[in-house]
N, C-alpha and C positions, 0 to 999 in steps of 0.2 A: 591351454596352459597360460597363454598371454592374457586372456580375459581374467583368469584367476589372479594373476600377478597385478593387473591393473586394479582389480577390486581391493586387493590387500593394501596396495599403495594408497589408494583413495581413502580407505578406512583409517589407515595409520596417520595420514597427513591431515585429514579434515575432521576426524572425530565422529563422522556419521557411522551408524551401526554399532557404536560402542557405548551408547547411552549418553554421550556428551552433547551439550547444546551447541548448535551452530551459532557462530558469532555474527549476529545481524548488525548491520550498520544502522544507527538511528538516522532518520531523515531530518532535514532541517525543520520542516513543518512540525514534526513530532517533538523535536528538541524545544522549539519555541512554546508550543501549546501544552507541554507536559507541566508547565507552571500552572497551578490551580487558578490563580488570579486571571491569567490570560485565557485559560480554557473557559472559565465562567463568563468572561467578557465576550468570547466568541459565541458561546451558547446563547447569551442574551441577544446578541446581534442577529443571529439566525432566527430566533424564535420570538423576538419582540418582547422579551421578558425583562425583569429588572432585579434579579437576584443580586445580593450584595455580599454574602458570606461564602467565600470559596470552600469553607469546610463543609458546606452542604453537599458538595460533590463527593460521591463515593466512587472513586476511580477503580476500575477493575480491568484495565487493559490486559489482553492475553500476553503472557510472557513466553511465547514460543512453545506451544505444545509439541514436545519432541517427536512423538510418534507420527504426527501429522505434518510437521514442518510448517505450521500455520502460525501467523502472527498478525494481529490487527494493529492499527496505528494508535487510536485512542478510543476508549469506551468508559462510560461512567453512568451512574444513576443519580438523578435528581428529580424530586417531586414525583417519585414512583414511576419514572420513565427511564428505560434503558436506551442510551444514545450511543451509537457507534459512528465515529468519524474516521474516514479514510481520505488520504491525500494521494492523488495520482497525477503523474506527469505524462503518462501514456494511457490513452483511452482503451478500455477493455470492455467488451460486452458481457464478460463473465463476472462482473462485479456483484450483481445480485446473488449469484451462487456462492461466491466467496463470503458475502455478508451473512448468508444463511448458515454457512459452516461456522463462522465466528459466533453467531448468536446461539447456535446449538451448543457449542463449547461453553459459552458464558452461562447459559441457562443450566447446563449440567453442573457447573460449579456452584451456582446460586441455590440449587435445590438438592445438593448432595446430602443434607441432613434431613430432608423432608421424606415422608412416607408416600411415595408416588403410587403405591398400591392400596392406600387407605380410602376411606369414604369421604374424607374432608378434602374440599377443593384446594389445591396448592395455588396460591396467587402468584402472578408473575408481573414484573415491571413491564409496562408497555414499550415496545421497541420503536426506535426511529433510526433510519440509516441515511447518513449524509456523506456525499463524496465531494471533496474539494479538488477541482481539476485545473491545472495550469499548464497543460501540454500545448504543443504547437498546432494540433489539428483544430480547425475553426469549428466551434459548436456554439449553440445558443446559450444565453445566460443561465437558463434552467432546463433540465431535462429529466424526465421520470424514466427510470429503468425498472423493468419488471422481470422477475424470475420466470414467469410464464412464457416470455419470449423465447426461452430455450427449450420449451417442451415440444416434443415431436408431433403430438396430436393436439389440434386446436379444439377447445371446448368453450361453451358459453360461460360456464363457471368452473374454476379450478379448485380442487381440494387443497392445494397448497399454493400460496402466492406470497411474494415479498416485493415490496416497492421501495426503491432507493431514489433519493433525490441527488442529482449531480449538479453542482454549482460551478460555473466557470468563474475562476478568480483571477484570470489574467487581467492585466491593466486595461481599463476601458470597458470591462464587463462588471455587472452587478455592483455598480458604483455606490448605491445606497448601502449595501452590505459592507463594502470596503471602507466606507466612511464611518459607519456605525461601529465597526471594530477596527480601530486605528492599527493595531498590530497586524491584522490580516491585510489591511491596505499597504502597510509597510513591507510585509512579506512579498506582496505582488510587485511592489516597486523595486525591491532588491533583486528579485529573480529576473525581472525585465532588464535591469541594468546589466546583470551578468551576461545574459544572452546577447544584448546589444554589443557590449564591449568584446565579447568572445568572437564576434565576427570580424574584428580588425586587429586582434592581438592574441597572444597565447592565453590559454584558459587560466593559468596561474596569475598572470598579470591582470586579466579581466576581473577575477575574483578579488584580488588585492585592491584594485581601483574602486570596485563597487563597494567594498567594505569601508575604505577610506572616505568615500563620498557620502555614504549613508550615515556614518558616524558624524560627519561634519553637518549633514542636513537633517539630523534628528530622525532618521529612518531606521528603525530597529536599533537605535544608537546604544541603549543600555545593554541589550542582549549581545550585540556584536562586540562591545567593549569588554564585557565579562566573559565571553566565550569565543574570542577572536580566532584562536588557533584551530579549535574544533570546528567552528562554523565554516572556516575557509576549507578545511580538509573535507568536510561533508559536502560543501558546495561543489568542489572540484570533482568529487566522486560522482555526485548526482548528475552534473552536467555532462561529464564524460560518459556515464552510463546511458543517458538519454541520447547523446550523439551517436554512440556506438550502435544502439538499437535502431535508430533511424537509418543509419548507413546500411545496416544489415537488411532492413526491409527494402531499401532502395536497390541494393545489390541483388536481393532475391527476385525482385520484379525484373531487373535488367538481365540477369544471367539464368533465370529459371530456377525452379524450386525442387527439381527432381532429387538432387542429392540430400537436401535438407529434409524432404518428405520421407525419404527412405530411412534416414537415420532416426527420425522421430518415430516412424512406424515400428522400427526395431525396439526402440526404447519403450514405447507404449506397451508392446507385447511383453517385454521383460517385467515392467512394473506391475502389470495386471497379473502376471504369473506369480509375483511375490506379494499380491494383495496390497499394493501401494497406490491405490486409486487417488488418494489425496496428493501424493507427490507428483502423479501424472498431471493433475489439474494445475498445480503450481508450476510445473515445468513448461506448460503451454504458454505462460505469461512471463516467466522469469528466465531470461537468457543465461545469467550466471549460474543459477541453480540447474538449468538444463545441461549446460556444459559439464558441470560437476557429475551429473548422472551419466552423461555419455562416457566420461572417464571411468566412473565406477563400474559400468557394465561393459566397457570395451566396445562401445557401439561404433565408433568411427572406423576401427580396424575391420569390424564385421561388415560394415556398409561398403567398404572398398572392394 
C-alpha cells in the first residue's frame, strides 16, 4: 500500500505517467549555442569550414521524447550531414549508446514520410557525433569513444558501430579550437572562474563575481548581459549538481556501495518489468532522475 501511495504522489507531483513533459533545465552550453550564429561558428571551428549563413542550419534538436525521457543537447543538418553535439561535465562511457538512441529517434523523424518498404533507397544525412567535455576528471584533448566498447563479445568487425569524438574544452586544452571559436573559449573561461571562486566563497557569490568580471572583460559579455538572471540560475544549478554528484561518488567509495547497489538493483528489476529500458539507462547516469524513480517505485522503503 505504501508503494502505491508513493507512486500516486510521484505521478501527481511530477507529471510522469500522465503524458505531461518533464521540465528539463536548459544547460548553459545549450543556451549559448542555441543561437544559430553561434552554433554555425562552433561548427566551423570544429570542422575547419567557413559557412557564413546561419539559415543553412536545419536545427532538429530532440525536444524530450516523452516515452523515452531522452533529450539531446543540440542537433542539426548542414551540407547533408547530421551533427549531434552533447555537452558533459561528467565523464560517462555510455555516451556512444546514448548518441545511438538520439540518432535513431532523429532518423525516425526524418524518414517518417518515406516508404521504408519500397524499392527506392532512402537517403540519410551522414552522422557526426561530438561531445564537449569540461568535467574535473583529467582526460586528453581528444578521445574517440566507440559503441563496440560496450559489446560483451569481441569481434574483428562489428555489424553495428558508432564513433563519437570527445573534446576536452577545459581551459588549457584544445587551445586552437577555443581560439577559433571565441564563444567556446569564453565559455571555458567563464566556467573556470566559477569553479575557482567557488572554492573560497559561496556558490551564489562565486557566480555573481564571475558574471561581473566576464561582462567587464568581454567574456560572454553580450550573452551574460542579455540573459544575466537565467544564466546565473542555471550556473548555480549546474555547479551544485556537479558538486553533489562528485560528493556522492566520494562517499560511495568511502562508505561502501552495498545500500546503493541494492536500491538500484530493485529499481532495475521494476523498470525492466514495466518495459522501461530507456529510463533504466538514463537512471544509471542521472542522479536526479534516479531519485525520482526511487520515489515513484518506493524503492528506498523496500531496500530497508
